[in-house]
N, CA, C, O and the ligand as a Tripos MOL2 file, in Angstrom:
@<TRIPOS>MOLECULE
protein
  261   259    66     0     0
PROTEIN
NO_CHARGES

@<TRIPOS>ATOM
      1 N           0.8500   -1.1950    0.0000 N.3       1 MET1
      2 CA          0.0000    0.0000    0.0000 C.3       1 MET1
      3 C           0.8850    1.2440    0.0000 C.2       1 MET1
      4 O           1.8000    1.3710    0.8130 O.2       1 MET1
      5 N           0.5980    2.1470   -0.9150 N.am      2 GLU2
      6 CA          1.4160    3.3450   -1.0450 C.3       2 GLU2
      7 C           0.5970    4.5690   -0.6550 C.2       2 GLU2
      8 O          -0.5730    4.6830   -1.0200 O.2       2 GLU2
      9 N           1.2130    5.4780    0.0840 N.am      3 CYS3
     10 CA          0.5220    6.6940    0.5150 C.3       3 CYS3
     11 C           0.1040    7.5290   -0.6990 C.2       3 CYS3
     12 O           0.9230    7.8150   -1.5730 O.2       3 CYS3
     13 N          -1.1910    7.9230   -0.7490 N.am      4 PRO4
     14 CA         -1.6610    8.7220   -1.8860 C.3       4 PRO4
     15 C          -1.1230   10.1420   -1.8820 C.2       4 PRO4
     16 O          -1.1900   10.8360   -2.8960 O.2       4 PRO4
     17 N          -0.5930   10.5750   -0.7530 N.am      5 ARG5
     18 CA         -0.1010   11.9510   -0.6570 C.3       5 ARG5
     19 C           1.3860   12.0490   -0.9500 C.2       5 ARG5
     20 O           1.8180   12.8980   -1.7300 O.2       5 ARG5
     21 N           2.1780   11.1640   -0.3130 N.am      6 CYS6
     22 CA          3.6350   11.3160   -0.4560 C.3       6 CYS6
     23 C           4.2890   10.0670   -1.0510 C.2       6 CYS6
     24 O           5.5070   10.0190   -1.2170 O.2       6 CYS6
     25 N           3.4660    9.0500   -1.3730 N.am      7 HIS7
     26 CA          3.9480    7.8440   -2.0530 C.3       7 HIS7
     27 C           4.9960    7.0820   -1.2490 C.2       7 HIS7
     28 O           5.8830    6.4380   -1.8100 O.2       7 HIS7
     29 N           4.8770    7.1670    0.0750 N.am      8 THR8
     30 CA          5.7200    6.3540    0.9520 C.3       8 THR8
     31 C           4.9730    5.0690    1.2720 C.2       8 THR8
     32 O           3.7430    5.0550    1.3160 O.2       8 THR8
     33 N           5.7120    3.9920    1.4950 N.am      9 GLU9
     34 CA          5.0670    2.7350    1.8530 C.3       9 GLU9
     35 C           4.3590    2.8770    3.2010 C.2       9 GLU9
     36 O           4.9370    3.3770    4.1660 O.2       9 GLU9
     37 N           3.0920    2.4310    3.2560 N.am     10 MET10
     38 CA          2.2970    2.5860    4.4750 C.3      10 MET10
     39 C           2.3070    1.3000    5.2770 C.2      10 MET10
     40 O           2.5200    0.2180    4.7300 O.2      10 MET10
     41 N           2.0710    1.4210    6.5980 N.am     11 PHE11
     42 CA          2.0610    0.2750    7.4890 C.3      11 PHE11
     43 C           0.6270   -0.0990    7.8440 C.2      11 PHE11
     44 O          -0.1860    0.7540    8.2000 O.2      11 PHE11
     45 N           0.3380   -1.3890    7.7410 N.am     12 GLU12
     46 CA         -1.0100   -1.8500    8.0780 C.3      12 GLU12
     47 C          -1.2330   -1.7350    9.5790 C.2      12 GLU12
     48 O          -0.3410   -2.0280   10.3760 O.2      12 GLU12
     49 N          -2.4350   -1.3050    9.9550 N.am     13 GLU13
     50 CA         -2.7220   -1.0510   11.3550 C.3      13 GLU13
     51 C          -4.2050   -1.3020   11.5990 C.2      13 GLU13
     52 O          -5.0260   -1.1730   10.6920 O.2      13 GLU13
     53 N          -4.5360   -1.6610   12.8340 N.am     14 GLU14
     54 CA         -5.9500   -1.8410   13.1700 C.3      14 GLU14
     55 C          -6.4260   -0.6390   13.9620 C.2      14 GLU14
     56 O          -5.8200   -0.2630   14.9660 O.2      14 GLU14
     57 N          -7.5130   -0.0380   13.5040 N.am     15 PHE15
     58 CA         -8.0290    1.1610   14.1390 C.3      15 PHE15
     59 C          -9.3230    0.8390   14.8750 C.2      15 PHE15
     60 O         -10.0880   -0.0360   14.4690 O.2      15 PHE15
     61 N          -9.5470    1.5560   15.9500 N.am     16 ASN16
     62 CA        -10.8030    1.4260   16.6820 C.3      16 ASN16
     63 C         -11.4690    2.7930   16.7340 C.2      16 ASN16
     64 O         -10.9050    3.7480   17.2690 O.2      16 ASN16
     65 N         -12.6570    2.8810   16.1810 N.am     17 ASP17
     66 CA        -13.3630    4.1560   16.1210 C.3      17 ASP17
     67 C         -14.6930    4.0190   16.8450 C.2      17 ASP17
     68 O         -15.6820    3.5680   16.2680 O.2      17 ASP17
     69 N         -14.7080    4.4110   18.1130 N.am     18 LEU18
     70 CA        -15.9110    4.2430   18.9250 C.3      18 LEU18
     71 C         -16.9860    5.2640   18.5680 C.2      18 LEU18
     72 O         -18.1460    5.0940   18.9430 O.2      18 LEU18
     73 N         -16.6200    6.3100   17.8560 N.am     19 ASN19
     74 CA        -17.5950    7.3240   17.4840 C.3      19 ASN19
     75 C         -18.2500    7.0430   16.1420 C.2      19 ASN19
     76 O         -19.1140    7.7950   15.6910 O.2      19 ASN19
     77 N         -17.8420    5.9790   15.5240 N.am     20 ASP20
     78 CA        -18.3870    5.6540   14.2090 C.3      20 ASP20
     79 C         -19.8210    5.1330   14.3380 C.2      20 ASP20
     80 O         -20.0890    4.2570   15.1600 O.2      20 ASP20
     81 N         -20.7180    5.6530   13.5510 N.am     21 ASP21
     82 CA        -22.1130    5.2190   13.6280 C.3      21 ASP21
     83 C         -22.4970    4.3100   12.4670 C.2      21 ASP21
     84 O         -23.6800    4.1240   12.1820 O.2      21 ASP21
     85 N         -21.5140    3.7580   11.8130 N.am     22 THR22
     86 CA        -21.8080    2.8920   10.6740 C.3      22 THR22
     87 C         -21.9830    1.4390   11.0870 C.2      22 THR22
     88 O         -22.2480    0.5870   10.2390 O.2      22 THR22
     89 N         -21.8400    1.1390   12.3790 N.am     23 GLY23
     90 CA        -22.1800   -0.1870   12.8500 C.3      23 GLY23
     91 C         -21.0140   -1.1050   13.1450 C.2      23 GLY23
     92 O         -21.2260   -2.2530   13.5350 O.2      23 GLY23
     93 N         -19.7960   -0.6390   12.9730 N.am     24 TYR24
     94 CA        -18.6650   -1.4660   13.3560 C.3      24 TYR24
     95 C         -17.6470   -0.6230   14.1190 C.2      24 TYR24
     96 O         -17.5190    0.5810   13.8950 O.2      24 TYR24
     97 N         -16.9310   -1.2770   15.0170 N.am     25 LEU25
     98 CA        -16.0650   -0.5410   15.9340 C.3      25 LEU25
     99 C         -14.6120   -0.5560   15.5100 C.2      25 LEU25
    100 O         -13.8580    0.3600   15.8390 O.2      25 LEU25
    101 N         -14.2150   -1.5760   14.7900 N.am     26 GLY26
    102 CA        -12.8130   -1.6640   14.4120 C.3      26 GLY26
    103 C         -12.6750   -1.8920   12.9240 C.2      26 GLY26
    104 O         -13.5490   -2.4890   12.2950 O.2      26 GLY26
    105 N         -11.5950   -1.4240   12.3670 N.am     27 PHE27
    106 CA        -11.3530   -1.6570   10.9490 C.3      27 PHE27
    107 C          -9.8540   -1.6610   10.7080 C.2      27 PHE27
    108 O          -9.0730   -1.1330   11.5000 O.2      27 PHE27
    109 N          -9.4860   -2.2500    9.6290 N.am     28 ARG28
    110 CA         -8.0830   -2.3400    9.2840 C.3      28 ARG28
    111 C          -7.7540   -1.2840    8.2370 C.2      28 ARG28
    112 O          -8.5260   -1.0460    7.3080 O.2      28 ARG28
    113 N          -6.6230   -0.6700    8.4000 N.am     29 GLY29
    114 CA         -6.2480    0.3520    7.4350 C.3      29 GLY29
    115 C          -4.7450    0.4920    7.3680 C.2      29 GLY29
    116 O          -3.9990   -0.3490    7.8700 O.2      29 GLY29
    117 N          -4.3200    1.5600    6.7440 N.am     30 TRP30
    118 CA         -2.8990    1.8000    6.5720 C.3      30 TRP30
    119 C          -2.5740    3.2070    7.0220 C.2      30 TRP30
    120 O          -3.3160    4.1490    6.7440 O.2      30 TRP30
    121 N          -1.4350    3.3460    7.7340 N.am     31 ARG31
    122 CA         -1.0030    4.6590    8.1840 C.3      31 ARG31
    123 C           0.3540    4.9840    7.5770 C.2      31 ARG31
    124 O           1.2550    4.1460    7.5500 O.2      31 ARG31
    125 N           0.4840    6.1970    7.0970 N.am     32 CYS32
    126 CA          1.7590    6.6660    6.5720 C.3      32 CYS32
    127 C           2.5690    7.2620    7.7150 C.2      32 CYS32
    128 O           2.1060    8.1740    8.4010 O.2      32 CYS32
    129 N           3.7800    6.7480    7.9180 N.am     33 ILE33
    130 CA          4.6030    7.2410    9.0230 C.3      33 ILE33
    131 C           5.2300    8.5850    8.6900 C.2      33 ILE33
    132 O           5.7530    9.2620    9.5750 O.2      33 ILE33
    133 N           5.1820    8.9740    7.4400 N.am     34 LEU34
    134 CA          5.8440   10.2140    7.0400 C.3      34 LEU34
    135 C           4.9090   11.4160    7.1580 C.2      34 LEU34
    136 O           5.2720   12.4150    7.7790 O.2      34 LEU34
    137 N           3.7180   11.3390    6.5760 N.am     35 CYS35
    138 CA          2.8130   12.4910    6.5820 C.3      35 CYS35
    139 C           1.5830   12.2650    7.4420 C.2      35 CYS35
    140 O           0.7990   13.1930    7.6450 O.2      35 CYS35
    141 N           1.3920   11.0360    7.9620 N.am     36 GLY36
    142 CA          0.2730   10.7830    8.8640 C.3      36 GLY36
    143 C          -1.0270   10.4350    8.1700 C.2      36 GLY36
    144 O          -2.0560   10.2890    8.8310 O.2      36 GLY36
    145 N          -1.0070   10.2970    6.8600 N.am     37 GLU37
    146 CA         -2.2090    9.9390    6.1170 C.3      37 GLU37
    147 C          -2.7160    8.5670    6.5520 C.2      37 GLU37
    148 O          -1.9270    7.6380    6.7260 O.2      37 GLU37
    149 N          -4.0210    8.4370    6.7250 N.am     38 ILE38
    150 CA         -4.6230    7.1530    7.0700 C.3      38 ILE38
    151 C          -5.5840    6.7570    5.9540 C.2      38 ILE38
    152 O          -6.4280    7.5460    5.5280 O.2      38 ILE38
    153 N          -5.4370    5.5140    5.4910 N.am     39 VAL39
    154 CA         -6.2990    5.0100    4.4320 C.3      39 VAL39
    155 C          -6.9290    3.7130    4.9170 C.2      39 VAL39
    156 O          -6.2330    2.8570    5.4630 O.2      39 VAL39
    157 N          -8.2180    3.5580    4.7310 N.am     40 ASP40
    158 CA         -8.8710    2.2920    5.0290 C.3      40 ASP40
    159 C          -9.8890    2.0120    3.9380 C.2      40 ASP40
    160 O         -10.1300    2.8500    3.0700 O.2      40 ASP40
    161 N         -10.4790    0.8380    3.9870 N.am     41 SER41
    162 CA        -11.3690    0.4260    2.9050 C.3      41 SER41
    163 C         -12.5930    1.3290    2.7960 C.2      41 SER41
    164 O         -13.1010    1.5520    1.6970 O.2      41 SER41
    165 N         -13.0720    1.8540    3.9270 N.am     42 VAL42
    166 CA        -14.2250    2.7580    3.8880 C.3      42 VAL42
    167 C         -13.8610    4.0610    3.1980 C.2      42 VAL42
    168 O         -14.6050    4.5700    2.3600 O.2      42 VAL42
    169 N         -12.6790    4.5990    3.5770 N.am     43 ILE43
    170 CA        -12.2330    5.8380    2.9420 C.3      43 ILE43
    171 C         -12.0380    5.6270    1.4490 C.2      43 ILE43
    172 O         -12.4100    6.4770    0.6400 O.2      43 ILE43
    173 N         -11.4560    4.4960    1.0890 N.am     44 LEU44
    174 CA        -11.2120    4.2290   -0.3210 C.3      44 LEU44
    175 C         -12.5090    4.1750   -1.1150 C.2      44 LEU44
    176 O         -12.5710    4.6750   -2.2380 O.2      44 LEU44
    177 N         -13.5420    3.5710   -0.5400 N.am     45 SER45
    178 CA        -14.8050    3.4180   -1.2620 C.3      45 SER45
    179 C         -15.5910    4.7160   -1.3070 C.2      45 SER45
    180 O         -16.4560    4.8800   -2.1680 O.2      45 SER45
    181 N         -15.3070    5.6530   -0.3890 N.am     46 ASN46
    182 CA        -16.0370    6.9150   -0.3500 C.3      46 ASN46
    183 C         -15.2690    8.0740   -0.9650 C.2      46 ASN46
    184 O         -15.8240    9.1500   -1.1870 O.2      46 ASN46
    185 N         -13.9990    7.8490   -1.2350 N.am     47 ARG47
    186 CA        -13.1230    8.9450   -1.6380 C.3      47 ARG47
    187 C         -13.5970    9.6270   -2.9180 C.2      47 ARG47
    188 O         -13.4050   10.8310   -3.0850 O.2      47 ARG47
    189 N         -14.2130    8.8670   -3.8210 N.am     48 LYS48
    190 CA        -14.6600    9.4540   -5.0770 C.3      48 LYS48
    191 C         -15.7380   10.5170   -4.8530 C.2      48 LYS48
    192 O         -15.8650   11.4550   -5.6400 O.2      48 LYS48
    193 N         -16.5090   10.3650   -3.7800 N.am     49 ARG49
    194 CA        -17.5820   11.3140   -3.5330 C.3      49 ARG49
    195 C         -17.1880   12.3440   -2.4890 C.2      49 ARG49
    196 O         -17.1650   13.5380   -2.7850 O.2      49 ARG49
    197 N         -16.8770   11.9070   -1.2700 N.am     50 ARG50
    198 CA        -16.5320   12.8290   -0.2000 C.3      50 ARG50
    199 C         -15.8330   12.0570    0.9030 C.2      50 ARG50
    200 O         -15.9360   10.8310    0.9580 O.2      50 ARG50
    201 N         -15.1130   12.7610    1.7950 N.am     51 PRO51
    202 CA        -14.3910   12.0750    2.8780 C.3      51 PRO51
    203 C         -15.3240   11.2530    3.7540 C.2      51 PRO51
    204 O         -16.4830   11.6200    3.9500 O.2      51 PRO51
    205 N         -14.8210   10.1380    4.2830 N.am     52 ALA52
    206 CA        -15.6270    9.2200    5.0730 C.3      52 ALA52
    207 C         -16.3180    9.8690    6.2720 C.2      52 ALA52
    208 O         -17.4710    9.5280    6.5360 O.2      52 ALA52
    209 N         -15.6830   10.7870    7.0190 N.am     53 PRO53
    210 CA        -16.3350   11.3510    8.2050 C.3      53 PRO53
    211 C         -17.6170   12.1010    7.8980 C.2      53 PRO53
    212 O         -18.4250   12.3170    8.8010 O.2      53 PRO53
    213 N         -17.8310   12.5060    6.6560 N.am     54 MET54
    214 CA        -19.0390   13.2400    6.2900 C.3      54 MET54
    215 C         -20.2430   12.3370    6.0820 C.2      54 MET54
    216 O         -21.3730   12.8250    6.0420 O.2      54 MET54
    217 N         -20.0340   11.0470    5.9500 N.am     55 VAL55
    218 CA        -21.1250   10.1350    5.6030 C.3      55 VAL55
    219 C         -22.2210   10.1660    6.6470 C.2      55 VAL55
    220 O         -23.3980   10.2850    6.3090 O.2      55 VAL55
    221 N         -21.8430   10.0610    7.9290 N.am     56 GLY56
    222 CA        -22.8320   10.0440    9.0000 C.3      56 GLY56
    223 C         -23.6280   11.3280    9.0560 C.2      56 GLY56
    224 O         -24.8450   11.2990    9.2330 O.2      56 GLY56
    225 N         -22.9530   12.4580    8.9060 N.am     57 ARG57
    226 CA        -23.6230   13.7540    8.9620 C.3      57 ARG57
    227 C         -24.5690   13.9200    7.7770 C.2      57 ARG57
    228 O         -25.6870   14.4120    7.9320 O.2      57 ARG57
    229 N         -24.1340   13.5220    6.6340 N.am     58 ASN58
    230 CA        -24.9900   13.6630    5.4600 C.3      58 ASN58
    231 C         -26.2610   12.8400    5.5950 C.2      58 ASN58
    232 O         -27.3340   13.2390    5.1430 O.2      58 ASN58
    233 N         -26.1130   11.6660    6.2360 N.am     59 ARG59
    234 CA        -27.2780   10.8120    6.4150 C.3      59 ARG59
    235 C         -28.3070   11.5170    7.3040 C.2      59 ARG59
    236 O         -29.5110   11.4170    7.0670 O.2      59 ARG59
    237 N         -27.8220   12.2350    8.3340 N.am     60 LYS60
    238 CA        -28.7490   12.9380    9.2340 C.3      60 LYS60
    239 C         -29.3710   14.1290    8.5170 C.2      60 LYS60
    240 O         -30.5600   14.4010    8.6820 O.2      60 LYS60
    241 N         -28.5810   14.8350    7.7260 N.am     61 ILE61
    242 CA        -29.1210   15.9690    6.9770 C.3      61 ILE61
    243 C         -30.2230   15.5050    6.0240 C.2      61 ILE61
    244 O         -31.2570   16.1550    5.8760 O.2      61 ILE61
    245 N         -29.9750   14.3810    5.3940 N.am     62 MET62
    246 CA        -30.9800   13.8510    4.4520 C.3      62 MET62
    247 C         -32.2720   13.4870    5.1940 C.2      62 MET62
    248 O         -33.3660   13.6210    4.6470 O.2      62 MET62
    249 N         -32.1370   13.0240    6.4490 N.am     63 ALA63
    250 CA        -33.3160   12.6470    7.2330 C.3      63 ALA63
    251 C         -34.1890   13.8740    7.5090 C.2      63 ALA63
    252 O         -35.4150   13.7610    7.5450 O.2      63 ALA63
    253 N         -33.5760   15.0380    7.7050 N.am     64 TYR64
    254 CA        -34.3550   16.2490    7.9570 C.3      64 TYR64
    255 C         -35.1190   16.6810    6.7190 C.2      64 TYR64
    256 O         -36.1880   17.2830    6.8190 O.2      64 TYR64
    257 N         -34.5700   16.3740    5.5530 N.am     65 ASN65
    258 CA        -35.2650   16.7420    4.3190 C.3      65 ASN65
    259 C         -36.3490   15.7200    4.0090 C.2      65 ASN65
    260 O         -37.0510   15.8500    3.0060 O.2      65 ASN65
    261 ZN          2.3310    9.9940    3.2840 Zn       66 ZN66
@<TRIPOS>BOND
     1     1     2 1
     2     2     3 1
     3     3     4 2
     4     3     5 am
     5     5     6 1
     6     6     7 1
     7     7     8 2
     8     7     9 am
     9     9    10 1
    10    10    11 1
    11    11    12 2
    12    11    13 am
    13    13    14 1
    14    14    15 1
    15    15    16 2
    16    15    17 am
    17    17    18 1
    18    18    19 1
    19    19    20 2
    20    19    21 am
    21    21    22 1
    22    22    23 1
    23    23    24 2
    24    23    25 am
    25    25    26 1
    26    26    27 1
    27    27    28 2
    28    27    29 am
    29    29    30 1
    30    30    31 1
    31    31    32 2
    32    31    33 am
    33    33    34 1
    34    34    35 1
    35    35    36 2
    36    35    37 am
    37    37    38 1
    38    38    39 1
    39    39    40 2
    40    39    41 am
    41    41    42 1
    42    42    43 1
    43    43    44 2
    44    43    45 am
    45    45    46 1
    46    46    47 1
    47    47    48 2
    48    47    49 am
    49    49    50 1
    50    50    51 1
    51    51    52 2
    52    51    53 am
    53    53    54 1
    54    54    55 1
    55    55    56 2
    56    55    57 am
    57    57    58 1
    58    58    59 1
    59    59    60 2
    60    59    61 am
    61    61    62 1
    62    62    63 1
    63    63    64 2
    64    63    65 am
    65    65    66 1
    66    66    67 1
    67    67    68 2
    68    67    69 am
    69    69    70 1
    70    70    71 1
    71    71    72 2
    72    71    73 am
    73    73    74 1
    74    74    75 1
    75    75    76 2
    76    75    77 am
    77    77    78 1
    78    78    79 1
    79    79    80 2
    80    79    81 am
    81    81    82 1
    82    82    83 1
    83    83    84 2
    84    83    85 am
    85    85    86 1
    86    86    87 1
    87    87    88 2
    88    87    89 am
    89    89    90 1
    90    90    91 1
    91    91    92 2
    92    91    93 am
    93    93    94 1
    94    94    95 1
    95    95    96 2
    96    95    97 am
    97    97    98 1
    98    98    99 1
    99    99   100 2
   100    99   101 am
   101   101   102 1
   102   102   103 1
   103   103   104 2
   104   103   105 am
   105   105   106 1
   106   106   107 1
   107   107   108 2
   108   107   109 am
   109   109   110 1
   110   110   111 1
   111   111   112 2
   112   111   113 am
   113   113   114 1
   114   114   115 1
   115   115   116 2
   116   115   117 am
   117   117   118 1
   118   118   119 1
   119   119   120 2
   120   119   121 am
   121   121   122 1
   122   122   123 1
   123   123   124 2
   124   123   125 am
   125   125   126 1
   126   126   127 1
   127   127   128 2
   128   127   129 am
   129   129   130 1
   130   130   131 1
   131   131   132 2
   132   131   133 am
   133   133   134 1
   134   134   135 1
   135   135   136 2
   136   135   137 am
   137   137   138 1
   138   138   139 1
   139   139   140 2
   140   139   141 am
   141   141   142 1
   142   142   143 1
   143   143   144 2
   144   143   145 am
   145   145   146 1
   146   146   147 1
   147   147   148 2
   148   147   149 am
   149   149   150 1
   150   150   151 1
   151   151   152 2
   152   151   153 am
   153   153   154 1
   154   154   155 1
   155   155   156 2
   156   155   157 am
   157   157   158 1
   158   158   159 1
   159   159   160 2
   160   159   161 am
   161   161   162 1
   162   162   163 1
   163   163   164 2
   164   163   165 am
   165   165   166 1
   166   166   167 1
   167   167   168 2
   168   167   169 am
   169   169   170 1
   170   170   171 1
   171   171   172 2
   172   171   173 am
   173   173   174 1
   174   174   175 1
   175   175   176 2
   176   175   177 am
   177   177   178 1
   178   178   179 1
   179   179   180 2
   180   179   181 am
   181   181   182 1
   182   182   183 1
   183   183   184 2
   184   183   185 am
   185   185   186 1
   186   186   187 1
   187   187   188 2
   188   187   189 am
   189   189   190 1
   190   190   191 1
   191   191   192 2
   192   191   193 am
   193   193   194 1
   194   194   195 1
   195   195   196 2
   196   195   197 am
   197   197   198 1
   198   198   199 1
   199   199   200 2
   200   199   201 am
   201   201   202 1
   202   202   203 1
   203   203   204 2
   204   203   205 am
   205   205   206 1
   206   206   207 1
   207   207   208 2
   208   207   209 am
   209   209   210 1
   210   210   211 1
   211   211   212 2
   212   211   213 am
   213   213   214 1
   214   214   215 1
   215   215   216 2
   216   215   217 am
   217   217   218 1
   218   218   219 1
   219   219   220 2
   220   219   221 am
   221   221   222 1
   222   222   223 1
   223   223   224 2
   224   223   225 am
   225   225   226 1
   226   226   227 1
   227   227   228 2
   228   227   229 am
   229   229   230 1
   230   230   231 1
   231   231   232 2
   232   231   233 am
   233   233   234 1
   234   234   235 1
   235   235   236 2
   236   235   237 am
   237   237   238 1
   238   238   239 1
   239   239   240 2
   240   239   241 am
   241   241   242 1
   242   242   243 1
   243   243   244 2
   244   243   245 am
   245   245   246 1
   246   246   247 1
   247   247   248 2
   248   247   249 am
   249   249   250 1
   250   250   251 1
   251   251   252 2
   252   251   253 am
   253   253   254 1
   254   254   255 1
   255   255   256 2
   256   255   257 am
   257   257   258 1
   258   258   259 1
   259   259   260 2
@<TRIPOS>SUBSTRUCTURE
     1 MET1         2 RESIDUE 1 A MET
     2 GLU2         6 RESIDUE 1 A GLU
     3 CYS3        10 RESIDUE 1 A CYS
     4 PRO4        14 RESIDUE 1 A PRO
     5 ARG5        18 RESIDUE 1 A ARG
     6 CYS6        22 RESIDUE 1 A CYS
     7 HIS7        26 RESIDUE 1 A HIS
     8 THR8        30 RESIDUE 1 A THR
     9 GLU9        34 RESIDUE 1 A GLU
    10 MET10       38 RESIDUE 1 A MET
    11 PHE11       42 RESIDUE 1 A PHE
    12 GLU12       46 RESIDUE 1 A GLU
    13 GLU13       50 RESIDUE 1 A GLU
    14 GLU14       54 RESIDUE 1 A GLU
    15 PHE15       58 RESIDUE 1 A PHE
    16 ASN16       62 RESIDUE 1 A ASN
    17 ASP17       66 RESIDUE 1 A ASP
    18 LEU18       70 RESIDUE 1 A LEU
    19 ASN19       74 RESIDUE 1 A ASN
    20 ASP20       78 RESIDUE 1 A ASP
    21 ASP21       82 RESIDUE 1 A ASP
    22 THR22       86 RESIDUE 1 A THR
    23 GLY23       90 RESIDUE 1 A GLY
    24 TYR24       94 RESIDUE 1 A TYR
    25 LEU25       98 RESIDUE 1 A LEU
    26 GLY26      102 RESIDUE 1 A GLY
    27 PHE27      106 RESIDUE 1 A PHE
    28 ARG28      110 RESIDUE 1 A ARG
    29 GLY29      114 RESIDUE 1 A GLY
    30 TRP30      118 RESIDUE 1 A TRP
    31 ARG31      122 RESIDUE 1 A ARG
    32 CYS32      126 RESIDUE 1 A CYS
    33 ILE33      130 RESIDUE 1 A ILE
    34 LEU34      134 RESIDUE 1 A LEU
    35 CYS35      138 RESIDUE 1 A CYS
    36 GLY36      142 RESIDUE 1 A GLY
    37 GLU37      146 RESIDUE 1 A GLU
    38 ILE38      150 RESIDUE 1 A ILE
    39 VAL39      154 RESIDUE 1 A VAL
    40 ASP40      158 RESIDUE 1 A ASP
    41 SER41      162 RESIDUE 1 A SER
    42 VAL42      166 RESIDUE 1 A VAL
    43 ILE43      170 RESIDUE 1 A ILE
    44 LEU44      174 RESIDUE 1 A LEU
    45 SER45      178 RESIDUE 1 A SER
    46 ASN46      182 RESIDUE 1 A ASN
    47 ARG47      186 RESIDUE 1 A ARG
    48 LYS48      190 RESIDUE 1 A LYS
    49 ARG49      194 RESIDUE 1 A ARG
    50 ARG50      198 RESIDUE 1 A ARG
    51 PRO51      202 RESIDUE 1 A PRO
    52 ALA52      206 RESIDUE 1 A ALA
    53 PRO53      210 RESIDUE 1 A PRO
    54 MET54      214 RESIDUE 1 A MET
    55 VAL55      218 RESIDUE 1 A VAL
    56 GLY56      222 RESIDUE 1 A GLY
    57 ARG57      226 RESIDUE 1 A ARG
    58 ASN58      230 RESIDUE 1 A ASN
    59 ARG59      234 RESIDUE 1 A ARG
    60 LYS60      238 RESIDUE 1 A LYS
    61 ILE61      242 RESIDUE 1 A ILE
    62 MET62      246 RESIDUE 1 A MET
    63 ALA63      250 RESIDUE 1 A ALA
    64 TYR64      254 RESIDUE 1 A TYR
    65 ASN65      258 RESIDUE 1 A ASN
    66 ZN66       261 GROUP 0 **** ****
């Protein structure tokens, strides 16, 4: 896995996100030791549209409409 920002080799890591409302608490991803970029499968699948942290908020905004 190569960092999309600085093209340094990234290290696989397990992350725990207790604030995530998507229904899972842990996920596997990659962290760049040089620039701090974090990439995971959720971010990769959402990157074409918008950053992953916006997904939960957008869902709530849509509920109000
Ligand atoms: Zn990097």
